[in-house]
C-alpha positions in Angstrom: -0.1 0.8 41.9 1.7 2.7 39.1 3.8 -0.1 38.4 0.9 -2.4 38.3 -0.6 0.0 35.5 2.7 0.3 33.8 3.1 -3.5 33.6 -0.4 -3.7 32.1 0.1 -1.4 29.5 3.4 -2.4 28.6 2.5 -6.3 28.6 -0.7 -5.2 26.3 1.3 -3.3 23.8 3.6 -6.3 23.3 0.8 -8.8 23.0 -1.4 -6.9 20.7 0.9 -7.8 17.7 -0.8 -10.3 15.6 1.2 -13.7 15.5 0.8 -17.3 15.0 -0.4 -17.9 18.6 -3.0 -15.3 18.4 -4.4 -16.6 15.1 -4.6 -20.1 16.8 -6.6 -18.7 19.6 -8.9 -17.0 17.3 -9.4 -20.0 15.3 -10.3 -22.1 18.2 -12.8 -19.6 19.4 -14.4 -19.5 16.0 -14.5 -23.6 16.2 -15.9 -23.3 19.7 -13.1 -25.9 20.5 -11.6 -26.0 23.9 -11.4 -22.3 24.1 -11.1 -22.2 27.8 -8.2 -24.7 27.8 -6.3 -22.7 25.1 -6.8 -19.3 26.7 -5.7 -20.6 30.1 -2.6 -22.3 28.7 -1.5 -19.1 26.7 -2.2 -16.9 29.7 -0.4 -19.1 32.4 2.5 -19.7 30.1 2.7 -15.7 29.8 2.6 -15.2 33.4 5.3 -17.9 33.9 7.6 -16.4 31.3 6.9 -12.8 32.5 8.1 -13.5 36.0 11.1 -15.6 34.7 12.2 -12.5 32.7 11.6 -10.1 35.5 13.5 -11.9 38.2 16.2 -13.9 36.5 16.7 -12.0 33.1 20.4 -11.2 33.8 21.1 -15.1 34.0 19.1 -15.9 30.7 20.7 -13.0 28.9 24.1 -14.5 29.3 23.0 -17.8 27.7 20.6 -16.7 25.0 22.7 -16.4 21.9 22.3 -16.7 18.2 22.7 -20.6 18.3 19.8 -21.1 20.8 17.7 -18.5 18.8 18.5 -20.4 15.6 17.2 -23.8 17.2 13.9 -22.2 18.4 13.5 -20.7 14.8 14.1 -23.9 13.1 11.7 -25.8 15.6 9.0 -23.1 15.0 9.3 -23.4 11.1 8.9 -27.4 11.4 6.0 -27.0 13.7 4.3 -24.3 11.3 4.9 -26.6 8.2 3.2 -29.5 10.0 0.3 -27.2 11.0 0.0 -25.8 7.5 0.1 -29.4 6.1 -2.8 -30.4 8.5 -4.7 -27.3 7.2 -4.3 -28.2 3.7 -5.4 -31.7 4.3 -8.6 -30.4 5.9 -9.2 -27.6 3.4 -11.6 -29.7 1.2 -13.0 -31.7 4.2 -16.6 -31.2 5.2 -16.8 -28.9 8.5 -19.7 -30.1 10.9 -21.0 -27.1 12.7 -23.4 -28.8 14.8 -20.7 -30.4 17.0 -17.8 -29.2 18.9 -15.3 -31.1 17.0 -15.3 -34.0 19.5 -13.0 -36.0 17.4 -10.2 -33.7 18.5 -8.9 -34.4 21.9 -8.2 -31.9 24.6 -4.6 -33.4 24.8 -4.2 -32.7 21.1 -5.3 -29.0 21.5 -3.1 -28.7 24.8 0.0 -29.8 22.9 -0.6 -27.5 20.0 -1.2 -24.7 22.3 2.1 -25.4 24.0 3.8 -25.5 20.6 2.6 -22.3 19.5 3.6 -20.7 22.8 6.9 -22.2 23.5 8.3 -22.9 20.0 8.1 -19.2 19.3 11.3 -17.2 19.9 9.3 -14.0 19.9 7.4 -15.1 23.1 10.7 -15.2 24.9 12.0 -11.8 23.4 8.8 -10.1 24.4 8.2 -11.7 27.9 11.7 -12.8 29.1 14.0 -10.4 27.6 12.0 -7.1 26.8 10.1 -7.0 30.2 13.0 -8.3 32.0 15.4 -5.8 30.7 12.7 -3.1 31.1 12.2 -4.0 34.8 15.9 -4.8 35.8 16.3 -1.8 38.0 12.9 -2.2 39.7 13.0 -3.3 43.4 11.3 -6.4 44.5 7.8 -5.0 45.2 7.9 -3.0 42.0 8.9 -6.1 39.9 5.8 -8.0 41.5 3.4 -5.3 40.6 4.9 -4.9 37.2 4.6 -8.6 36.5 1.1 -8.8 37.8 -0.1 -5.9 35.5 1.7 -7.6 32.4 0.0 -11.0 33.4 -3.4 -9.4 33.9 -3.0 -8.0 30.3 -2.1 -11.4 28.9 -5.2 -13.1 30.8 -7.5 -10.4 29.6 -6.2 -10.4 25.9 -6.3 -14.1 25.3 -9.8 -14.7 26.9 -11.2 -11.7 25.1 -10.1 -12.7 21.8 -11.0 -16.3 22.5 -14.6 -15.7 23.5 -15.1 -12.8 21.1 -14.2 -15.2 18.3 -16.8 -17.7 19.8 -19.4 -14.8 19.6 -18.7 -14.3 16.1 -18.4 -18.0 15.2 -22.2 -17.8 14.2 -21.2 -15.6 11.2 -18.6 -18.3 10.4 -20.8 -21.2 10.4 -20.8 -21.5 6.7 -18.9 -23.7 4.6 -17.6 -21.0 2.3 -16.7 -18.6 5.0 -14.9 -21.4 6.8 -13.0 -22.3 3.7 -12.0 -18.6 3.4 -10.8 -18.5 7.1 -8.7 -21.7 6.6 -7.2 -20.3 3.4 -6.4 -17.2 5.4 -4.7 -19.0 8.2 -2.6 -21.1 5.8 -1.5 -18.1 4.1 -0.8 -16.2 7.4 1.1 -19.0 8.6 3.2 -19.2 5.4 4.1 -15.6 5.7 5.2 -16.0 9.3 7.6 -18.7 8.1 8.9 -16.4 5.5 9.3 -13.6 8.1 11.3 -16.1 10.4 13.5 -17.1 7.7 14.2 -13.5 6.7 15.1 -12.8 10.4 17.3 -15.8 10.4 19.1 -14.6 7.4 19.7 -11.1 8.7 20.8 -12.3 12.2 
């Protein structure tokens, strides 16, 4: 049981850092747009990556070098630039708060969620490499409990921020407020791109 608790708090401490994925989940909650789908994809993805890290960390650590990390970083930058471009285009558009944004398909949101999850190198460093390295000396049962604890933390966190955002969306149902939120998202994504570029230069 102690390894379940250890995994929970270790996973929670890693996931609490604000990143592009978390901001995307919050935005979908504010929009009341496919919240369950977004939270589920993020949570299941974390579960998969956590257990990959816990059980085959040693294998991946041999092959995850600077070249692969560079490719992931470049892919993330391109993905975020496209996302920022769509946000800028939508900045002056009227927002219809009486609908659930039915013009956006579930497939579109699903693919965006996958992009924010799997194109982010920090997702791998946190789940696969940190948790994998941390638990590499645990026995099989301890790894299972540790992984379950970390996965529960991910499910709890994503569904909490998604549905809390939905609850607070009533305060965002104002054109000026939503423009401010949109501007914040654009700015934050730009900061993340700068942060990724700085890390690439330092590497």
